[in-house]
C-alpha positions in Angstrom: -100.0 167.5 -17.1 -97.6 167.0 -14.2 -94.1 165.8 -15.0 -90.6 165.7 -13.5 -87.2 165.5 -15.0 -84.6 163.6 -12.9 -81.1 162.2 -13.3 -81.4 158.5 -14.1 -80.0 157.1 -10.8 -81.5 154.4 -8.6 -81.5 156.8 -5.6 -84.0 159.0 -7.4 -86.7 156.3 -7.2 -87.8 157.8 -3.9 -88.2 161.2 -5.6 -90.2 159.6 -8.3 -92.5 157.8 -5.8 -93.0 161.1 -3.9 -94.0 162.7 -7.2 -96.5 160.0 -8.0 -98.1 160.3 -4.5 -98.3 164.0 -4.8 -99.8 164.1 -8.3 -102.1 161.1 -8.5 -105.7 162.3 -8.9 -107.6 162.6 -5.7 -110.0 159.7 -5.3 -107.7 157.3 -7.1 -105.3 156.5 -4.2 -106.3 152.8 -4.5 -104.2 152.7 -7.8 -101.1 154.1 -6.2 -99.5 150.7 -5.2 -99.9 149.3 -8.7 -98.6 152.5 -10.3 -95.6 152.7 -7.9 -94.7 149.0 -8.5 -94.7 149.4 -12.3 -92.9 152.8 -12.3 -90.2 151.6 -10.0 -89.5 148.5 -12.1 -89.3 150.6 -15.3 -87.1 153.2 -13.7 -84.6 150.5 -12.7 -84.7 149.3 -16.3 -83.9 152.8 -17.6 -80.9 153.0 -15.3 -79.7 149.5 -16.1 -80.4 149.2 -19.8 -81.0 152.6 -21.4 -78.0 154.0 -19.6 -76.3 150.7 -18.7 -75.5 152.1 -15.3 -73.5 154.9 -17.1 -75.9 157.8 -16.7 -73.0 160.2 -15.9 -70.8 159.2 -18.9 -72.5 161.3 -21.6 -72.3 158.5 -24.1 -75.0 157.9 -26.8 -78.5 159.3 -27.0 -79.4 163.0 -26.9 -76.3 164.9 -25.6 -78.3 167.6 -23.9 -80.5 165.1 -21.9 -78.1 162.2 -21.6 -78.4 160.7 -18.1 -81.9 162.1 -17.5 -85.4 160.6 -17.3 -88.8 162.2 -17.4 -91.8 160.9 -15.5 -95.2 162.2 -16.1 -98.9 161.5 -15.8 -102.1 162.5 -17.5 -105.7 161.3 -17.9 -106.6 159.8 -21.2 -109.6 158.2 -22.8 -109.5 155.1 -25.0 -112.6 153.7 -26.5 -114.7 155.9 -24.2 -113.0 154.5 -21.1 -111.0 156.6 -18.7 -107.3 155.8 -18.0 -104.4 157.2 -16.1 -101.4 157.3 -18.4 -98.0 157.3 -16.8 -95.0 157.8 -19.0 -91.3 157.4 -18.6 -89.0 159.0 -21.2 -85.2 158.7 -21.5 -82.5 159.6 -23.9 -80.2 156.6 -23.6 -79.8 153.4 -25.7 -83.0 152.0 -27.2 -84.6 149.3 -25.0 -88.1 147.9 -25.3 -88.6 146.0 -22.0 -91.8 144.4 -23.3 -90.0 142.8 -26.3 -86.6 142.2 -24.8 -87.4 140.9 -21.3 -87.6 137.1 -21.2 -91.0 135.7 -20.1 -90.7 134.1 -16.7 -91.8 130.5 -16.2 -94.6 131.2 -13.6 -95.5 127.5 -13.5 -92.4 126.7 -11.4 -92.5 126.9 -7.6 -90.9 130.1 -6.2 -87.9 128.1 -4.9 -87.3 126.6 -8.3 -87.3 129.9 -10.2 -84.1 131.9 -10.9 -83.9 135.2 -9.0 -85.2 138.2 -10.8 -87.0 138.4 -14.1 -90.5 139.0 -12.7 -90.5 142.9 -13.0 -91.8 143.3 -16.5 -94.2 140.5 -16.0 -95.6 142.4 -13.0 -95.8 145.6 -15.0 -97.8 143.8 -17.7 -100.2 142.4 -15.1 -100.9 145.6 -13.1 -101.4 147.9 -16.1 -104.3 147.7 -18.5 -102.2 148.6 -21.6 -98.5 149.3 -22.2 -96.4 150.5 -25.1 -92.9 151.5 -26.0 -91.7 153.9 -28.7 -88.2 154.9 -29.6 -87.0 157.4 -32.2 -84.4 160.1 -32.6 -82.6 159.1 -29.5 -85.7 159.3 -27.3 -87.4 156.3 -25.6 -90.9 156.5 -24.2 -92.8 153.9 -22.2 -96.5 154.5 -21.6 -98.5 152.6 -19.1 -102.3 152.9 -18.9 -104.2 152.1 -15.7 -108.0 151.9 -15.9 -109.8 154.5 -13.8 -113.1 153.8 -12.2 -114.5 157.3 -13.0 -113.6 160.2 -15.2 -112.3 163.3 -13.6 -111.5 165.4 -16.7 
């Protein structure tokens, strides 16, 4: 189960993307673009919401892991179907992007829509399942991507 612990800073998105490219199961490279898109959006949310841009301040959350995030992946099976599970964990303020992000009005033309607001919508659409849990100062988001074949 590969995972990496990083300071929750925007400049570490490149490190996270390199980790994904290095650890995505061979033969599933076609999923990489979707996984990278979703993970990058959620990493930005962790920096901006869980830590509110203050990852170096040491406020709130778990004091020993404040300002950090963990990214990992594993293979899972749900209802006899194979999935790649990607998780992001942080120790900042609780924030469920799936409940708290406003739903964008996709019926509007691009030029009529406000800037931003499509990130979580895209995450929902590129992943097969998503969930958030938060307890004891720890937030975890799990994304599940359907795999065409099981490599257990």
